[in-house]
N, C-alpha and C positions, 0 to 999 in steps of 0.2 A: 171785709178785705176783698180786694178785687184780684182777678187772675192776672198774672204777670203780663201776659200778652195784651190784655185790655188796658193795662195801667196807663200807658202814654196817652192814648186817645181819651180815656176817661179823665185823666188829670187835666188835659188841655181844655176839655169841655167844661169841667168844674171851675177851673181858674177863670175862664172867660165868662162863665155864668155869674161868678162872684161880682164882676164888674156891673152886672145888670140887676143886682139885688139891693133893695133898700135896707136900712138898719133894722127895721122891724121884721126882716126875713121874707117879706113879700116881694114878688118879682116886679121889676119895672118892665117896660116894653123891651123885648129881646131884640138886640141889634143883630140881625142875621148876617151882616157884613163881617162880624167877628168870627164866625164859625166857618172854617175852611177845612177840607179834608187833607190828608197827607200829600196829595198831588196839587194842592192849592186851589181846588175847585170850591166855589161857594156852596153853602148848604142849599139843597134843592136845585142846583144847577144841573143840567143834563150830564149824566154819567158821574155825578158826585156820589161819594160813598156816605155822605151825611144827609139825612132827611129830617125835616121838621114838619109835623102835621098837627094843625089845630084840631081839637076835639071838644065835644060837649058844647057845640055851637047852636045859637039861636039868633036868627036875623043878623048874621055876620059878627055877633059878639060871642067870643069863645072863652070858656072858663078853664080849659086845660089844653095840654099838648102832649105829643109823643115825639121824642127825639130818638133817632135810630141811626146805626151805622152798619155798613156791610164789612164784615171782617174777612180777611183773605184766607186765614188758616183755621178759623173757628166759626161757630154759629153767629149769626147776626146779633147785635147788641141793641137793646131798647131800654129807654128810660121814660116812664110816664110821670107827668106832673102829679102832685099830691092833692089836687083839687077835686 
């Protein structure tokens, strides 16, 4: 269960992520245009509170990622891919 204050941002990210998941549960390419912060700034845009960082990379091929958001009244929130 998530904290109530994280609930809206987390639900929004999860709903958008469902659109980028295949039936077998594996991720398709993530369309970063879908992810915007509460002020409407795109993920990774200057001053956006949403960040996407590829991880576990070799020669520009990345196996995992880290999604994070800056919370106004709580600690920052991060989700790591399960790869």
